[in-house]
C-alpha positions in Angstrom: -81.5 35.5 -3.9 -80.2 37.2 -0.8 -79.6 35.8 2.7 -80.5 38.1 5.6 -78.4 37.3 8.7 -79.8 37.7 12.2 -79.0 41.0 13.9 -75.4 41.0 15.3 -74.6 37.7 13.6 -71.2 36.3 14.5 -68.5 36.8 11.9 -67.8 33.1 12.0 -71.4 32.4 11.0 -71.3 34.9 8.1 -68.1 33.4 6.8 -69.5 29.9 7.0 -72.4 30.9 4.7 -70.1 32.7 2.3 -67.7 29.8 2.1 -70.6 27.3 1.4 -71.9 29.5 -1.4 -68.6 30.1 -3.0 -67.6 26.4 -2.7 -70.8 25.6 -4.7 -69.5 27.7 -7.6 -71.4 30.9 -7.0 -70.3 34.4 -6.2 -71.3 36.4 -3.1 -71.8 40.1 -2.5 -71.6 41.2 1.2 -73.4 44.2 2.5 -72.8 44.8 6.2 -74.8 47.3 8.1 -74.4 48.3 11.8 -76.6 45.4 12.9 -77.7 43.3 9.9 -75.6 41.7 7.3 -77.0 40.8 3.8 -75.3 38.2 1.6 -76.2 38.4 -2.1 -75.9 35.4 -4.3 -74.9 35.8 -8.0 -75.1 32.7 -10.2 -77.2 29.7 -10.9 -79.3 29.4 -7.8 -80.3 25.8 -8.8 -77.0 24.7 -7.4 -77.9 25.9 -4.0 -81.1 24.6 -2.3 -82.6 27.2 0.0 -83.4 24.6 2.6 -79.7 24.0 3.0 -78.9 27.7 3.6 -81.7 28.3 6.1 -80.2 25.7 8.4 -77.0 27.6 8.9 -76.4 29.3 12.2 -77.5 33.0 12.4 -79.4 32.9 9.1 -82.6 34.8 9.6 -84.4 34.4 6.2 -83.9 34.0 2.5 -85.4 36.5 0.0 -85.7 35.7 -3.7 -84.6 38.4 -6.1 -86.7 38.3 -9.3 -85.0 41.2 -11.1 -82.2 40.2 -13.6 -79.9 42.9 -12.2 -78.4 41.8 -8.9 -75.3 43.9 -7.9 -77.1 47.2 -8.8 -80.2 46.0 -6.8 -81.1 47.8 -3.6 -82.1 44.4 -2.2 -78.4 43.4 -2.4 -77.1 46.8 -1.1 -79.8 48.5 1.0 -77.8 51.6 1.9 -77.3 54.2 -0.8 -73.9 54.3 -2.3 -71.6 57.3 -2.4 -69.2 57.5 -5.3 -65.9 59.4 -5.1 -64.8 61.2 -8.2 -61.4 62.9 -7.8 -61.8 65.1 -4.7 -65.6 65.2 -4.8 -68.4 62.8 -3.8 -71.7 61.9 -5.5 -74.4 60.5 -3.1 -76.8 61.3 -0.3 -76.5 64.6 1.5 -74.6 66.5 -1.2 -75.2 68.0 -4.6 -72.7 67.2 -7.4 -72.7 69.8 -10.2 -71.0 68.7 -13.4 -70.6 71.6 -15.8 -68.7 72.6 -18.9 -68.9 72.6 -22.7 -70.5 69.8 -24.8 -67.3 69.7 -26.8 -63.8 70.7 -25.9 -62.8 73.2 -28.7 -59.5 74.6 -27.6 -57.3 74.9 -24.5 -58.1 78.5 -24.1 -61.9 77.9 -24.3 -61.8 75.1 -21.8 -59.7 76.9 -19.3 -62.0 79.9 -19.5 -65.1 77.8 -18.9 -63.4 75.7 -16.1 -62.6 78.8 -14.1 -66.1 80.2 -14.5 -68.0 77.1 -13.5 -65.6 76.5 -10.6 -66.3 80.1 -9.4 -70.1 79.4 -9.6 -70.0 76.2 -7.5 -69.4 73.3 -9.9 -67.4 70.4 -8.5 -66.8 68.4 -11.7 -65.7 69.7 -15.1 -67.4 68.0 -18.0 -66.1 68.2 -21.6 -66.5 66.1 -24.7 -63.3 65.0 -26.4 -65.0 62.1 -28.3 -68.3 63.2 -29.8 -70.7 60.6 -31.3 -72.8 62.9 -33.5 -76.0 62.2 -35.5 -74.3 63.5 -38.7 -70.9 62.2 -39.7 -70.1 65.7 -40.9 -70.5 67.3 -37.5 -67.6 68.1 -35.2 -66.4 64.8 -33.8 -64.1 66.1 -31.0 -60.4 66.7 -30.4 -59.9 63.2 -29.0 -56.7 62.8 -26.9 -55.7 66.4 -27.5 -59.0 67.4 -25.8 -58.3 65.0 -22.9 -54.9 66.7 -22.3 -56.8 70.1 -22.1 -59.2 68.5 -19.7 -56.4 67.3 -17.4 -54.7 70.7 -17.4 -58.0 72.7 -16.7 -58.9 70.3 -13.9 -55.5 70.5 -12.4 -55.4 74.4 -12.5 -58.9 74.8 -11.0 -59.0 71.8 -8.6 -62.1 70.4 -10.3 -62.6 66.7 -10.9 -63.2 65.8 -14.6 -65.4 63.6 -16.7 -65.3 62.8 -20.4 -67.4 60.5 -22.6 -65.8 57.5 -24.2 -67.0 55.7 -27.3 -64.6 52.7 -27.7 -61.8 50.8 -26.0 -59.1 53.0 -27.4 -60.9 56.1 -26.0 -61.1 54.4 -22.6 -57.4 53.6 -22.7 -56.6 57.3 -23.4 -59.2 58.7 -20.9 -57.8 56.8 -17.9 -54.6 58.8 -18.3 -56.3 62.2 -18.1 -59.7 62.3 -16.4 -61.3 61.2 -13.1 -64.5 59.7 -14.5 -65.7 58.3 -17.8 -69.1 58.6 -19.3 -71.1 56.1 -21.4 -73.5 58.1 -23.5 -77.1 57.4 -24.3 -76.2 55.9 -27.8 -73.9 53.4 -26.2 -76.0 52.4 -23.1 -76.4 48.9 -24.5 -73.0 48.6 -26.1 -72.3 45.6 -23.9 -68.6 45.3 -25.0 -68.0 48.9 -24.1 -69.8 48.5 -20.8 -67.5 45.6 -19.9 -64.4 47.7 -20.9 -65.7 50.6 -18.7 -66.0 48.1 -15.8 -62.4 47.1 -16.2 -61.1 50.7 -16.6 -60.7 51.3 -12.8 -62.5 54.7 -13.1 -65.9 55.7 -11.9 -68.5 55.5 -14.7 -71.4 57.8 -15.4 -74.0 55.8 -17.3 -76.6 57.8 -19.3 -80.0 56.3 -20.0 -80.5 55.2 -23.6 -82.8 57.1 -26.0 -85.6 54.5 -25.7 -84.4 52.4 -22.7 -86.7 51.2 -19.9 -85.4 51.6 -16.4 -84.8 47.9 -16.0 -82.8 47.8 -19.2 -80.8 50.8 -17.9 -80.1 49.0 -14.6 -79.0 45.8 -16.4 -76.6 48.0 -18.4 -75.2 49.2 -15.0 -74.9 45.5 -14.0 -72.5 44.8 -16.9 -70.1 47.5 -15.5 -70.4 46.3 -11.8 -70.1 42.7 -12.7 -66.6 43.5 -14.0 -65.6 44.5 -10.5 -66.3 48.2 -10.7 -69.1 49.3 -8.2 -68.5 53.0 -8.9 -71.4 53.7 -11.2 -73.6 56.8 -11.3 -76.8 56.9 -13.4 -77.8 59.9 -15.4 -81.4 60.6 -16.6 -81.1 62.6 -19.8 -84.5 62.4 -21.4 -86.1 59.7 -23.6 -87.5 59.8 -27.0 -91.3 60.2 -27.2 -93.8 61.7 -29.6 -93.3 65.2 -28.2 -91.4 67.6 -30.3 -91.5 70.8 -28.2 -88.3 69.7 -26.5 -85.3 67.7 -27.7 -86.3 64.7 -25.5 -88.8 64.2 -22.8 -87.2 64.5 -19.3 -88.5 61.6 -17.2 -88.1 63.0 -13.7 -90.2 60.1 -12.3 -87.2 57.9 -13.1 -85.4 59.5 -10.1 -87.7 58.3 -7.3 -88.3 55.0 -9.2 -84.6 54.4 -9.3 -84.2 55.3 -5.6 -86.6 52.5 -4.8 -84.8 50.0 -7.1 -81.0 50.7 -6.8 -78.4 51.9 -4.3 -76.6 53.8 -7.1 -76.5 57.6 -7.2 -78.8 59.3 -9.8 -78.1 62.6 -11.5 -80.1 64.5 -14.1 -79.0 66.2 -17.3 -81.5 69.1 -18.0 -79.4 70.3 -21.0 -79.6 67.3 -23.3 -83.1 66.4 -22.2 -84.7 69.8 -23.1 -82.4 71.0 -25.9 -82.9 74.6 -24.9 -81.2 76.9 -22.4 -84.7 78.3 -21.5 -85.8 75.1 -19.8 -82.5 74.1 -18.1 -83.0 76.1 -14.9 -86.6 75.0 -14.1 -85.9 71.3 -14.8 -82.6 71.5 -12.8 -84.6 72.8 -9.8 -87.3 70.1 -10.3 -84.6 67.4 -10.4 -83.1 68.4 -7.1 -86.6 68.6 -5.6 -87.4 65.1 -6.6 -84.3 63.6 -5.1 -81.5 63.8 -7.7 -77.9 63.5 -6.3 -76.6 66.0 -8.8 -76.9 67.7 -12.2 -74.9 67.7 -15.5 -75.2 71.1 -17.2 -73.7 72.4 -20.4 -72.0 75.8 -20.1 -70.2 77.7 -22.8 -68.4 81.0 -23.1 -70.2 81.8 -26.4 -73.1 79.5 -27.0 -74.0 81.1 -30.4 -70.6 80.0 -31.7 -70.4 76.6 -30.0 -69.3 73.7 -32.2 -71.8 71.4 -30.4 -75.1 71.9 -28.7 -75.0 75.7 -28.4 -78.8 76.2 -28.1 -78.9 74.3 -24.8 -75.8 75.7 -23.3 -75.9 78.3 -20.5 -73.8 81.4 -20.5 -71.6 82.1 -17.5 -74.1 84.6 -16.2 -77.1 82.2 -16.5 -75.1 79.3 -14.9 -74.1 81.5 -11.9 -77.7 82.6 -11.4 -78.9 79.0 -11.6 -76.4 77.8 -8.9 -77.5 80.6 -6.6 -81.2 79.7 -7.2 -80.5 76.0 -6.5 -79.3 76.6 -3.0 -82.7 76.8 -1.3 -83.9 73.7 -3.2 -80.9 71.8 -1.9 -81.4 73.0 1.6 -85.1 72.0 1.5 -84.2 68.4 0.7 -81.3 68.2 3.2 -78.4 68.5 0.8 -75.3 70.6 0.9 -74.2 72.7 -2.1 
């Protein structure tokens, strides 16, 4: 449940309510606006009769929260969150572009790509050092060596950086080199990994699972936030359906649905969702038009020879053209680029 305090409630009144809740063995989440303060309650509500709370000074009303996710819930945190990643921000009013290769292949390759995407307007360098692949015989990534290349490329270009992690050991390595970690679609409900990500201290990009509902996705985010890490960004990357014309089916309706359910930023990955470079640009534009806070796009210096996901990667020329074409879409929805 959440407790809505009266406009301009005294700090003493707010603290009295918080103390009562915490002394009853529950946790609180405070969201303070310019006029109204909301106190979210996390825990067994049976310990806390609503009639006791309504009698406190400056309490306006009590609102039940039926969803199982609480900290990710917009009812707990009505204002949209802005997440800082290195020297860039993901949230309302701006457009975060994450770009780079699916897999880090060499230091020279990554440096070349980092400079190109920076020049075209990307703010975050993406690159895979740990690659969970469908086939055990596919390229699995350079692991910590790849992370060192990520750190060097980000430092030389001024970009922030993000890399997927697949286990606790990968998280322990990643925190030394990158600004943000990613939980991929295959691990969205790896609850042990989600908890470890929550304890990492880094912002987390959480991709939607292959067949996950939106509520399951938000509950996965809850695992991360419940460990004390509120810096979570959601990434729609397509879901598995009966359709075979594209790699996955990009569910753009998830963006406005999430905007009504959560305060967390939402970005879209048109590369993994479509599986073809031909469809990346139109779906990227549609994502911005429907309210996405950013995009994750795969870019490669030589897609035909890429060790991972070449068919969906943009060349430097195609990526530069796309970023130029995105600017009027960003302007129309009130976002900077």
